[in-house]
Structures are given as C-alpha cells and as structure tokens.
N, CA, C and O atoms as a Tinker XYZ file with bonds, in Angstrom:
   392  protein
     1  N    -19.326000   37.974000  -36.614000    73     2
     2  CA   -18.221000   37.951000  -37.548000    64     1     3
     3  C    -17.281000   39.089000  -37.197000    63     2     4     5
     4  O    -17.722000   40.193000  -36.875000    81     3
     5  N    -15.985000   38.818000  -37.259000    73     3     6
     6  CA   -14.965000   39.817000  -36.950000    64     5     7
     7  C    -14.286000   40.274000  -38.231000    63     6     8     9
     8  O    -13.902000   39.459000  -39.070000    81     7
     9  N    -14.146000   41.561000  -38.368000    73     7    10
    10  CA   -13.416000   42.141000  -39.492000    64     9    11
    11  C    -12.082000   42.616000  -38.954000    63    10    12    13
    12  O    -12.029000   43.508000  -38.108000    81    11
    13  N    -11.005000   42.022000  -39.442000    73    11    14
    14  CA    -9.663000   42.404000  -39.014000    64    13    15
    15  C     -8.981000   43.173000  -40.126000    63    14    16    17
    16  O     -9.117000   42.833000  -41.301000    81    15
    17  N     -8.257000   44.193000  -39.760000    73    15    18
    18  CA    -7.396000   44.901000  -40.698000    64    17    19
    19  C     -5.975000   44.790000  -40.167000    63    18    20    21
    20  O     -5.708000   45.049000  -38.994000    81    19
    21  N     -5.084000   44.406000  -41.045000    73    19    22
    22  CA    -3.677000   44.293000  -40.690000    64    21    23
    23  C     -2.920000   45.360000  -41.463000    63    22    24    25
    24  O     -3.009000   45.444000  -42.688000    81    23
    25  N     -2.180000   46.165000  -40.730000    73    23    26
    26  CA    -1.267000   47.101000  -41.372000    64    25    27
    27  C      0.110000   46.465000  -41.278000    63    26    28    29
    28  O      0.638000   46.237000  -40.190000    81    27
    29  N      0.675000   46.185000  -42.441000    73    27    30
    30  CA     1.932000   45.461000  -42.549000    64    29    31
    31  C      2.984000   46.375000  -43.141000    63    30    32    33
    32  O      2.757000   47.008000  -44.173000    81    31
    33  N      4.120000   46.445000  -42.497000    73    31    34
    34  CA     5.249000   47.191000  -43.036000    64    33    35
    35  C      6.279000   46.164000  -43.479000    63    34    36    37
    36  O      6.887000   45.472000  -42.663000    81    35
    37  N      6.457000   46.085000  -44.785000    73    35    38
    38  CA     7.374000   45.108000  -45.358000    64    37    39
    39  C      7.280000   45.143000  -46.876000    63    38    40    41
    40  O      6.569000   45.968000  -47.450000    81    39
    41  N      7.995000   44.249000  -47.507000    73    39    42
    42  CA     8.049000   44.212000  -48.969000    64    41    43
    43  C      6.763000   43.627000  -49.555000    63    42    44    45
    44  O      5.920000   43.088000  -48.838000    81    43
    45  N      6.637000   43.748000  -50.872000    73    43    46
    46  CA     5.508000   43.130000  -51.568000    64    45    47
    47  C      5.517000   41.606000  -51.375000    63    46    48    49
    48  O      4.462000   40.989000  -51.230000    81    47
    49  N      6.708000   41.010000  -51.375000    73    47    50
    50  CA     6.818000   39.559000  -51.169000    64    49    51
    51  C      6.329000   39.153000  -49.778000    63    50    52    53
    52  O      5.695000   38.110000  -49.614000    81    51
    53  N      6.626000   39.979000  -48.787000    73    51    54
    54  CA     6.156000   39.709000  -47.429000    64    53    55
    55  C      4.639000   39.789000  -47.366000    63    54    56    57
    56  O      3.998000   38.941000  -46.745000    81    55
    57  N      4.061000   40.801000  -48.004000    73    55    58
    58  CA     2.601000   40.942000  -48.024000    64    57    59
    59  C      1.959000   39.738000  -48.708000    63    58    60    61
    60  O      0.938000   39.234000  -48.242000    81    59
    61  N      2.550000   39.274000  -49.812000    73    59    62
    62  CA     2.022000   38.094000  -50.502000    64    61    63
    63  C      2.112000   36.857000  -49.617000    63    62    64    65
    64  O      1.190000   36.041000  -49.597000    81    63
    65  N      3.210000   36.712000  -48.888000    73    63    66
    66  CA     3.368000   35.555000  -47.995000    64    65    67
    67  C      2.312000   35.581000  -46.894000    63    66    68    69
    68  O      1.756000   34.537000  -46.553000    81    67
    69  N      2.031000   36.741000  -46.338000    73    67    70
    70  CA     1.007000   36.855000  -45.293000    64    69    71
    71  C     -0.371000   36.532000  -45.876000    63    70    72    73
    72  O     -1.155000   35.812000  -45.257000    81    71
    73  N     -0.662000   37.060000  -47.057000    73    71    74
    74  CA    -1.968000   36.799000  -47.675000    64    73    75
    75  C     -2.129000   35.317000  -48.015000    63    74    76    77
    76  O     -3.214000   34.760000  -47.845000    81    75
    77  N     -1.067000   34.677000  -48.490000    73    75    78
    78  CA    -1.122000   33.239000  -48.773000    64    77    79
    79  C     -1.382000   32.446000  -47.494000    63    78    80    81
    80  O     -2.168000   31.499000  -47.494000    81    79
    81  N     -0.723000   32.834000  -46.413000    73    79    82
    82  CA    -0.958000   32.177000  -45.131000    64    81    83
    83  C     -2.414000   32.334000  -44.704000    63    82    84    85
    84  O     -3.046000   31.365000  -44.282000    81    83
    85  N     -2.942000   33.540000  -44.811000    73    83    86
    86  CA    -4.319000   33.806000  -44.402000    64    85    87
    87  C     -5.313000   32.981000  -45.214000    63    86    88    89
    88  O     -6.277000   32.448000  -44.665000    81    87
    89  N     -5.078000   32.877000  -46.512000    73    87    90
    90  CA    -5.989000   32.125000  -47.364000    64    89    91
    91  C     -5.927000   30.634000  -47.091000    63    90    92    93
    92  O     -6.855000   29.903000  -47.439000    81    91
    93  N     -4.849000   30.173000  -46.476000    73    91    94
    94  CA    -4.720000   28.744000  -46.181000    64    93    95
    95  C     -5.368000   28.366000  -44.846000    63    94    96    97
    96  O     -5.533000   27.179000  -44.563000    81    95
    97  N     -5.733000   29.336000  -44.033000    73    95    98
    98  CA    -6.343000   29.044000  -42.733000    64    97    99
    99  C     -7.801000   28.642000  -42.890000    63    98   100   101
   100  O     -8.533000   29.240000  -43.679000    81    99
   101  N     -8.221000   27.632000  -42.143000    73    99   102
   102  CA    -9.616000   27.177000  -42.165000    64   101   103
   103  C    -10.530000   28.253000  -41.592000    63   102   104   105
   104  O    -10.211000   28.888000  -40.587000    81   103
   105  N    -11.659000   28.445000  -42.240000    73   103   106
   106  CA   -12.665000   29.367000  -41.746000    64   105   107
   107  C    -12.558000   30.778000  -42.273000    63   106   108   109
   108  O    -13.477000   31.574000  -42.080000    81   107
   109  N    -11.466000   31.113000  -42.933000    73   107   110
   110  CA   -11.306000   32.469000  -43.464000    64   109   111
   111  C    -11.998000   32.530000  -44.821000    63   110   112   113
   112  O    -11.675000   31.767000  -45.731000    81   111
   113  N    -12.945000   33.440000  -44.940000    73   111   114
   114  CA   -13.739000   33.535000  -46.162000    64   113   115
   115  C    -13.297000   34.651000  -47.085000    63   114   116   117
   116  O    -13.538000   34.595000  -48.291000    81   115
   117  N    -12.645000   35.673000  -46.525000    73   115   118
   118  CA   -12.322000   36.853000  -47.328000    64   117   119
   119  C    -10.973000   37.411000  -46.886000    63   118   120   121
   120  O    -10.776000   37.726000  -45.713000    81   119
   121  N    -10.045000   37.531000  -47.838000    73   119   122
   122  CA    -8.744000   38.161000  -47.609000    64   121   123
   123  C     -8.516000   39.101000  -48.782000    63   122   124   125
   124  O     -8.594000   38.687000  -49.939000    81   123
   125  N     -8.237000   40.360000  -48.484000    73   123   126
   126  CA    -8.060000   41.338000  -49.564000    64   125   127
   127  C     -7.086000   42.419000  -49.136000    63   126   128   129
   128  O     -7.169000   42.935000  -48.021000    81   127
   129  N     -6.164000   42.761000  -50.023000    73   127   130
   130  CA    -5.318000   43.933000  -49.774000    64   129   131
   131  C     -6.099000   45.146000  -50.245000    63   130   132   133
   132  O     -6.547000   45.200000  -51.390000    81   131
   133  N     -6.257000   46.109000  -49.365000    73   131   134
   134  CA    -7.023000   47.302000  -49.708000    64   133   135
   135  C     -6.073000   48.473000  -49.902000    63   134   136   137
   136  O     -4.981000   48.507000  -49.334000    81   135
   137  N     -6.503000   49.427000  -50.710000    73   135   138
   138  CA    -5.675000   50.590000  -51.012000    64   137   139
   139  C     -5.526000   51.463000  -49.783000    63   138   140   141
   140  O     -6.409000   51.538000  -48.929000    81   139
   141  N     -4.390000   52.112000  -49.725000    73   139   142
   142  CA    -4.133000   53.075000  -48.661000    64   141   143
   143  C     -5.017000   54.296000  -48.902000    63   142   144   145
   144  O     -5.039000   54.840000  -50.006000    81   143
   145  N     -5.738000   54.721000  -47.882000    73   143   146
   146  CA    -6.636000   55.859000  -48.030000    64   145   147
   147  C     -5.900000   57.192000  -47.986000    63   146   148   149
   148  O     -6.433000   58.210000  -48.426000    81   147
   149  N     -4.688000   57.190000  -47.462000    73   147   150
   150  CA    -3.881000   58.415000  -47.417000    64   149   151
   151  C     -2.910000   58.397000  -48.597000    63   150   152   153
   152  O     -2.189000   57.417000  -48.782000    81   151
   153  N     -2.880000   59.451000  -49.388000    73   151   154
   154  CA    -1.902000   59.490000  -50.470000    64   153   155
   155  C     -0.493000   59.563000  -49.888000    63   154   156   157
   156  O     -0.281000   60.111000  -48.807000    81   155
   157  N      0.447000   59.009000  -50.611000    73   155   158
   158  CA     1.825000   59.054000  -50.145000    64   157   159
   159  C      2.307000   60.495000  -50.134000    63   158   160   161
   160  O      1.963000   61.283000  -51.015000    81   159
   161  N      3.095000   60.828000  -49.143000    73   159   162
   162  CA     3.521000   62.209000  -48.959000    64   161   163
   163  C      4.822000   62.516000  -49.680000    63   162   164   165
   164  O      5.364000   63.609000  -49.517000    81   163
   165  N      5.336000   61.593000  -50.465000    73   163   166
   166  CA     6.561000   61.827000  -51.212000    64   165   167
   167  C      6.280000   62.761000  -52.372000    63   166   168   169
   168  O      5.310000   62.577000  -53.107000    81   167
   169  N      7.104000   63.732000  -52.531000    73   167   170
   170  CA     6.977000   64.683000  -53.625000    64   169   171
   171  C      8.004000   64.310000  -54.689000    63   170   172   173
   172  O      9.205000   64.304000  -54.415000    81   171
   173  N      7.549000   64.005000  -55.881000    73   171   174
   174  CA     8.456000   63.577000  -56.960000    64   173   175
   175  C      9.467000   64.645000  -57.319000    63   174   176   177
   176  O     10.542000   64.325000  -57.825000    81   175
   177  N      9.152000   65.899000  -57.071000    73   175   178
   178  CA    10.065000   66.998000  -57.398000    64   177   179
   179  C     10.974000   67.380000  -56.234000    63   178   180   181
   180  O     11.747000   68.332000  -56.339000    81   179
   181  N     10.890000   66.661000  -55.151000    73   179   182
   182  CA    11.688000   66.974000  -53.969000    64   181   183
   183  C     13.158000   66.690000  -54.226000    63   182   184   185
   184  O     13.497000   65.792000  -54.996000    81   183
   185  N     14.025000   67.450000  -53.586000    73   183   186
   186  CA    15.460000   67.222000  -53.749000    64   185   187
   187  C     15.892000   65.902000  -53.129000    63   186   188   189
   188  O     16.965000   65.394000  -53.453000    81   187
   189  N     15.075000   65.336000  -52.241000    73   187   190
   190  CA    15.419000   64.055000  -51.619000    64   189   191
   191  C     14.735000   62.869000  -52.288000    63   190   192   193
   192  O     14.875000   61.739000  -51.820000    81   191
   193  N     14.001000   63.100000  -53.372000    73   191   194
   194  CA    13.290000   62.020000  -54.053000    64   193   195
   195  C     14.275000   60.988000  -54.586000    63   194   196   197
   196  O     15.253000   61.333000  -55.248000    81   195
   197  N     14.013000   59.741000  -54.297000    73   195   198
   198  CA    14.838000   58.657000  -54.821000    64   197   199
   199  C     16.083000   58.345000  -54.019000    63   198   200   201
   200  O     16.817000   57.422000  -54.373000    81   199
   201  N     16.348000   59.080000  -52.952000    73   199   202
   202  CA    17.525000   58.779000  -52.142000    64   201   203
   203  C     17.296000   57.494000  -51.359000    63   202   204   205
   204  O     16.167000   57.181000  -50.981000    81   203
   205  N     18.369000   56.756000  -51.118000    73   203   206
   206  CA    18.226000   55.456000  -50.467000    64   205   207
   207  C     17.697000   55.577000  -49.045000    63   206   208   209
   208  O     16.990000   54.680000  -48.586000    81   207
   209  N     18.014000   56.656000  -48.331000    73   207   210
   210  CA    17.516000   56.766000  -46.962000    64   209   211
   211  C     16.054000   57.194000  -46.914000    63   210   212   213
   212  O     15.432000   57.140000  -45.852000    81   211
   213  N     15.498000   57.615000  -48.039000    73   211   214
   214  CA    14.081000   57.962000  -48.108000    64   213   215
   215  C     13.258000   56.707000  -48.398000    63   214   216   217
   216  O     12.140000   56.561000  -47.904000    81   215
   217  N     13.824000   55.800000  -49.206000    73   215   218
   218  CA    13.140000   54.550000  -49.513000    64   217   219
   219  C     13.156000   53.655000  -48.280000    63   218   220   221
   220  O     14.202000   53.441000  -47.667000    81   219
   221  N     12.020000   53.151000  -47.937000    73   219   222
   222  CA    11.922000   52.258000  -46.792000    64   221   223
   223  C     10.949000   51.152000  -47.119000    63   222   224   225
   224  O     10.490000   51.024000  -48.255000    81   223
   225  N     10.640000   50.356000  -46.122000    73   223   226
   226  CA     9.668000   49.298000  -46.354000    64   225   227
   227  C      8.319000   49.881000  -46.751000    63   226   228   229
   228  O      7.968000   50.992000  -46.353000    81   227
   229  N      7.589000   49.138000  -47.520000    73   227   230
   230  CA     6.289000   49.594000  -47.998000    64   229   231
   231  C      5.213000   49.247000  -46.984000    63   230   232   233
   232  O      5.347000   48.302000  -46.206000    81   231
   233  N      4.145000   50.030000  -47.010000    73   231   234
   234  CA     3.005000   49.754000  -46.147000    64   233   235
   235  C      1.907000   49.050000  -46.926000    63   234   236   237
   236  O      1.627000   49.402000  -48.072000    81   235
   237  N      1.296000   48.069000  -46.313000    73   235   238
   238  CA     0.206000   47.312000  -46.919000    64   237   239
   239  C     -0.912000   47.204000  -45.886000    63   238   240   241
   240  O     -0.652000   47.058000  -44.691000    81   239
   241  N     -2.145000   47.277000  -46.348000    73   239   242
   242  CA    -3.292000   47.058000  -45.482000    64   241   243
   243  C     -4.067000   45.866000  -46.015000    63   242   244   245
   244  O     -4.471000   45.841000  -47.178000    81   243
   245  N     -4.271000   44.876000  -45.153000    73   243   246
   246  CA    -4.953000   43.644000  -45.532000    64   245   247
   247  C     -6.203000   43.521000  -44.674000    63   246   248   249
   248  O     -6.160000   43.715000  -43.459000    81   247
   249  N     -7.319000   43.195000  -45.324000    73   247   250
   250  CA    -8.596000   43.055000  -44.638000    64   249   251
   251  C     -9.006000   41.583000  -44.647000    63   250   252   253
   252  O     -8.933000   40.916000  -45.679000    81   251
   253  N     -9.440000   41.083000  -43.484000    73   251   254
   254  CA    -9.815000   39.684000  -43.331000    64   253   255
   255  C    -11.157000   39.589000  -42.626000    63   254   256   257
   256  O    -11.391000   40.282000  -41.636000    81   255
   257  N    -12.041000   38.734000  -43.131000    73   255   258
   258  CA   -13.290000   38.407000  -42.436000    64   257   259
   259  C    -13.098000   37.079000  -41.724000    63   258   260   261
   260  O    -12.852000   36.052000  -42.356000    81   259
   261  N    -13.213000   37.110000  -40.402000    73   259   262
   262  CA   -13.126000   35.885000  -39.603000    64   261   263
   263  C    -14.509000   35.595000  -39.036000    63   262   264   265
   264  O    -15.179000   36.509000  -38.557000    81   263
   265  N    -14.952000   34.334000  -39.082000    73   263   266
   266  CA   -16.311000   34.016000  -38.664000    64   265   267
   267  C    -16.563000   34.148000  -37.164000    63   266   268   269
   268  O    -17.706000   34.326000  -36.742000    81   267
   269  N    -15.501000   34.060000  -36.353000    73   267   270
   270  CA   -15.693000   34.139000  -34.903000    64   269   271
   271  C    -14.399000   34.594000  -34.231000    63   270   272   273
   272  O    -13.360000   34.736000  -34.877000    81   271
   273  N    -14.486000   34.816000  -32.927000    73   271   274
   274  CA   -13.342000   35.330000  -32.168000    64   273   275
   275  C    -12.186000   34.332000  -32.118000    63   274   276   277
   276  O    -11.022000   34.733000  -32.144000    81   275
   277  N    -12.495000   33.049000  -32.047000    73   275   278
   278  CA   -11.447000   32.038000  -31.990000    64   277   279
   279  C    -10.614000   32.042000  -33.277000    63   278   280   281
   280  O     -9.388000   31.945000  -33.229000    81   279
   281  N    -11.278000   32.154000  -34.407000    73   279   282
   282  CA   -10.566000   32.210000  -35.684000    64   281   283
   283  C     -9.757000   33.496000  -35.785000    63   282   284   285
   284  O     -8.642000   33.485000  -36.306000    81   283
   285  N    -10.299000   34.591000  -35.299000    73   283   286
   286  CA    -9.571000   35.868000  -35.302000    64   285   287
   287  C     -8.291000   35.749000  -34.471000    63   286   288   289
   288  O     -7.255000   36.290000  -34.859000    81   287
   289  N     -8.349000   35.053000  -33.343000    73   287   290
   290  CA    -7.153000   34.843000  -32.523000    64   289   291
   291  C     -6.119000   33.993000  -33.262000    63   290   292   293
   292  O     -4.920000   34.263000  -33.194000    81   291
   293  N     -6.599000   32.953000  -33.975000    73   291   294
   294  CA    -5.669000   32.125000  -34.766000    64   293   295
   295  C     -5.002000   32.942000  -35.853000    63   294   296   297
   296  O     -3.813000   32.770000  -36.121000    81   295
   297  N     -5.767000   33.844000  -36.491000    73   295   298
   298  CA    -5.209000   34.725000  -37.522000    64   297   299
   299  C     -4.109000   35.583000  -36.917000    63   298   300   301
   300  O     -3.011000   35.675000  -37.467000    81   299
   301  N     -4.402000   36.205000  -35.794000    73   299   302
   302  CA    -3.410000   37.069000  -35.139000    64   301   303
   303  C     -2.144000   36.295000  -34.801000    63   302   304   305
   304  O     -1.039000   36.756000  -35.085000    81   303
   305  N     -2.297000   35.125000  -34.199000    73   303   306
   306  CA    -1.144000   34.318000  -33.799000    64   305   307
   307  C     -0.303000   33.914000  -35.010000    63   306   308   309
   308  O      0.924000   34.017000  -34.984000    81   307
   309  N     -0.970000   33.456000  -36.070000    73   307   310
   310  CA    -0.255000   32.992000  -37.266000    64   309   311
   311  C      0.469000   34.149000  -37.958000    63   310   312   313
   312  O      1.616000   34.003000  -38.382000    81   311
   313  N     -0.203000   35.299000  -38.071000    73   311   314
   314  CA     0.412000   36.445000  -38.747000    64   313   315
   315  C      1.569000   36.992000  -37.924000    63   314   316   317
   316  O      2.604000   37.355000  -38.482000    81   315
   317  N      1.411000   37.056000  -36.607000    73   315   318
   318  CA     2.512000   37.528000  -35.759000    64   317   319
   319  C      3.738000   36.631000  -35.893000    63   318   320   321
   320  O      4.861000   37.129000  -35.971000    81   319
   321  N      3.537000   35.323000  -35.920000    73   319   322
   322  CA     4.660000   34.387000  -36.050000    64   321   323
   323  C      5.358000   34.541000  -37.398000    63   322   324   325
   324  O      6.586000   34.569000  -37.466000    81   323
   325  N      4.569000   34.641000  -38.475000    73   323   326
   326  CA     5.167000   34.793000  -39.807000    64   325   327
   327  C      5.879000   36.139000  -39.927000    63   326   328   329
   328  O      6.975000   36.204000  -40.483000    81   327
   329  N      5.282000   37.204000  -39.420000    73   327   330
   330  CA     5.908000   38.525000  -39.482000    64   329   331
   331  C      7.241000   38.523000  -38.737000    63   330   332   333
   332  O      8.213000   39.127000  -39.192000    81   331
   333  N      7.283000   37.847000  -37.598000    73   331   334
   334  CA     8.533000   37.744000  -36.845000    64   333   335
   335  C      9.599000   37.048000  -37.689000    63   334   336   337
   336  O     10.742000   37.500000  -37.750000    81   335
   337  N      9.218000   35.944000  -38.339000    73   335   338
   338  CA    10.162000   35.195000  -39.175000    64   337   339
   339  C     10.651000   36.008000  -40.370000    63   338   340   341
   340  O     11.792000   35.850000  -40.803000    81   339
   341  N      9.788000   36.883000  -40.907000    73   339   342
   342  CA    10.119000   37.660000  -42.105000    64   341   343
   343  C     10.630000   39.064000  -41.787000    63   342   344   345
   344  O     10.830000   39.866000  -42.700000    81   343
   345  N     10.842000   39.370000  -40.518000    73   343   346
   346  CA    11.280000   40.706000  -40.082000    64   345   347
   347  C     10.356000   41.802000  -40.583000    63   346   348   349
   348  O     10.813000   42.826000  -41.090000    81   347
   349  N      9.070000   41.588000  -40.441000    73   347   350
   350  CA     8.075000   42.580000  -40.836000    64   349   351
   351  C      7.376000   43.095000  -39.577000    63   350   352   353
   352  O      7.412000   42.460000  -38.522000    81   351
   353  N      6.754000   44.234000  -39.710000    73   351   354
   354  CA     6.010000   44.835000  -38.610000    64   353   355
   355  C      4.528000   44.746000  -38.923000    63   354   356   357
   356  O      4.109000   45.105000  -40.023000    81   355
   357  N      3.724000   44.271000  -37.973000    73   355   358
   358  CA     2.281000   44.181000  -38.172000    64   357   359
   359  C      1.559000   44.902000  -37.040000    63   358   360   361
   360  O      2.002000   44.918000  -35.892000    81   359
   361  N      0.440000   45.492000  -37.408000    73   359   362
   362  CA    -0.445000   46.145000  -36.451000    64   361   363
   363  C     -1.859000   45.691000  -36.782000    63   362   364   365
   364  O     -2.239000   45.656000  -37.952000    81   363
   365  N     -2.632000   45.345000  -35.777000    73   363   366
   366  CA    -3.974000   44.816000  -35.977000    64   365   367
   367  C     -5.013000   45.851000  -35.558000    63   366   368   369
   368  O     -4.854000   46.555000  -34.561000    81   367
   369  N     -6.069000   45.920000  -36.340000    73   367   370
   370  CA    -7.245000   46.726000  -36.013000    64   369   371
   371  C     -8.431000   45.793000  -36.186000    63   370   372   373
   372  O     -8.633000   45.238000  -37.266000    81   371
   373  N     -9.210000   45.616000  -35.140000    73   371   374
   374  CA   -10.285000   44.631000  -35.171000    64   373   375
   375  C    -11.632000   45.307000  -34.912000    63   374   376   377
   376  O    -11.791000   46.045000  -33.939000    81   375
   377  N    -12.597000   45.045000  -35.794000    73   375   378
   378  CA   -13.977000   45.515000  -35.625000    64   377   379
   379  C    -14.844000   44.292000  -35.429000    63   378   380   381
   380  O    -14.885000   43.412000  -36.289000    81   379
   381  N    -15.538000   44.228000  -34.302000    73   379   382
   382  CA   -16.481000   43.122000  -34.076000    64   381   383
   383  C    -17.821000   43.522000  -34.632000    63   382   384   385
   384  O    -18.339000   44.595000  -34.324000    81   383
   385  N    -18.386000   42.654000  -35.458000    73   383   386
   386  CA   -19.717000   42.876000  -35.997000    64   385   387
   387  C    -20.652000   41.878000  -35.353000    63   386   388   389
   388  O    -20.459000   40.670000  -35.493000    81   387
   389  N    -21.647000   42.352000  -34.660000    73   387   390
   390  CA   -22.580000   41.441000  -33.985000    64   389   391
   391  C    -23.846000   41.275000  -34.762000    63   390   392
   392  O    -24.740000   40.542000  -34.337000    81   391
C-alpha cells in the first residue's frame, strides 16, 4: 500500500475540488486533509499584517492511501491535470509501505 501526501498551494475551493476528484477514483480508500504541522509564521501584530501582498494562496496537505503503485500513478496523473487546469501548485511525497 502506498501512502501519498500532496502539498497543494491554492484556495479552499481548489483543495475541495482535488479531494472530490480523489474520492471519485476507483481503489482509493482514504482521503483526508491533514493539519499543517508548522504554525503559520504570520504575526497578527506585525505592521504588514493584512496587507494584500502578504496574503497569498493557502497551503493544504492531503493524505491518500492507494492500494498499489498503479493506483498511485493514476492519482498523480489526475491531480497534476486538475491542478494545471485550476492554476494550483502540487507537490507529491510518497511513502511505500510493504
């Protein structure tokens, strides 16, 4: 079984669209958005807090359990295509569990 983590840079709507796509793929048993382990470095009291050039796309981490390597490849291909269409950035981290 392969455990994939996707780091997605985009809006909440983009993250939902990716998760909906993942849940619609055959063979995928588990899709979950997990919390960011690093606290955000924005300081609410900063003089630049709330400025438009400070606000950017949000980061999301999505975890997927794929039953085999072939399904993991389909996940990667499908997510890359959707991210391209939605102007989002994706990065994959894959752990193979034997």
